C-alpha positions as CSV (number, residue, x, y, z in Angstrom):
1,X,2.0,-22.9,42.0
2,X,6.0,-22.9,42.3
3,X,8.2,-19.6,41.3
4,X,9.6,-21.6,37.9
5,X,6.1,-23.2,37.0
6,X,4.6,-19.4,37.1
7,X,7.6,-18.1,35.3
8,X,7.3,-20.7,32.4
9,X,3.3,-19.8,32.3
10,X,4.3,-16.3,32.3
11,X,6.7,-17.1,29.4
12,X,5.1,-18.8,27.6
13,X,2.1,-16.3,27.3
14,X,4.9,-13.8,25.6
15,X,5.5,-13.0,22.4
16,X,9.2,-12.2,21.1
17,X,10.7,-11.3,17.5
18,X,13.0,-13.3,15.8
19,X,16.6,-12.3,16.4
20,X,16.8,-10.3,13.7
21,X,13.4,-8.6,14.0
22,X,14.8,-7.2,17.6
23,X,13.7,-3.6,17.9
24,X,11.2,-3.6,15.5
25,X,7.3,-1.9,16.7
26,X,5.1,-4.5,18.2
27,X,1.3,-4.1,17.7
28,X,-1.5,-6.3,19.0
29,X,-4.4,-7.1,16.6
30,X,-7.4,-9.7,16.6
31,X,-9.5,-10.9,13.8
32,X,-11.6,-13.3,13.7
33,X,-11.3,-13.8,17.7
34,X,-7.5,-14.8,17.2
35,X,-5.1,-12.7,18.8
36,X,-1.7,-11.3,16.7
37,X,1.3,-10.0,18.0
38,X,3.3,-8.1,14.9
39,X,6.5,-7.0,14.9
40,X,7.4,-4.4,12.1
41,X,10.7,-3.9,11.0
42,X,11.6,-2.1,7.9
43,X,9.9,-3.9,4.9
44,X,9.2,-6.6,6.7
45,X,6.5,-7.9,9.5
46,X,6.3,-11.1,11.8
47,X,3.3,-12.3,12.4
48,X,2.7,-14.5,16.2
49,X,-0.4,-16.3,16.8
50,X,-1.5,-15.9,20.0
51,X,-3.1,-19.4,21.4
52,X,-4.2,-22.8,21.1
53,X,-5.8,-23.8,17.7
54,X,-7.2,-27.1,16.3
55,X,-6.3,-28.1,12.8
56,X,-9.5,-27.9,11.8
57,X,-9.4,-23.8,13.3
58,X,-6.1,-23.3,11.4
59,X,-7.0,-23.0,7.9
60,X,-8.0,-19.3,7.8
61,X,-5.5,-18.2,9.9
62,X,-2.5,-17.3,6.9
63,X,-5.6,-14.9,5.3
64,X,-6.0,-13.2,9.1
65,X,-2.0,-13.1,9.6
66,X,-1.9,-11.0,6.4
67,X,-5.0,-9.2,7.6
68,X,-3.3,-8.7,10.8
69,X,-0.1,-7.7,9.5
70,X,-1.7,-4.9,7.5
71,X,-3.3,-3.4,10.0
72,X,-0.9,-3.1,12.4
73,X,1.4,-1.6,9.6
74,X,-0.7,0.5,7.1
75,X,1.6,-1.4,4.8
76,X,0.1,-4.0,1.9
77,X,1.8,-7.3,2.2
78,X,3.0,-8.4,-1.1
79,X,0.9,-11.5,-2.2
80,X,3.1,-14.8,-1.5
81,X,5.3,-13.4,0.5
82,X,4.7,-15.4,3.8
83,X,7.1,-17.5,5.0
84,X,7.3,-20.0,7.6
85,X,10.1,-22.0,9.1
86,X,7.7,-25.1,9.3
87,X,5.6,-25.6,6.3
88,X,1.7,-25.1,6.7
89,X,2.8,-23.2,10.4
90,X,0.4,-20.9,11.2
91,X,2.1,-20.2,15.0
92,X,4.6,-17.7,13.3
93,X,4.9,-16.1,9.5
94,X,7.0,-13.2,8.3
95,X,5.7,-11.5,5.2
96,X,7.5,-8.6,2.6
97,X,5.8,-5.7,2.4
98,X,5.1,-2.7,0.4
99,X,4.9,0.5,2.2
100,X,4.5,2.6,-0.5
101,X,2.2,5.5,-0.1
């Protein structure tokens, strides 16, 4: 394996936050056999789904992203706050949080 391919493979297996989430807390959560990386900063969470899923396998992912964000942050996800860059995307989503106890 070439060094360039190995580096590309390594980087593609890593999750990094959007620039405005740099410095955020990071947690890894598994729900329904799917791994998620959750970045938490202030009253927002960014959830990144790891791995490939077929279109048919993606339907429950938004619910699992909410569960992952809540488990990782200890906060409640505000209903209907999910925002994606591409409508219907299940790879990366941003959620608003209610962290009052």
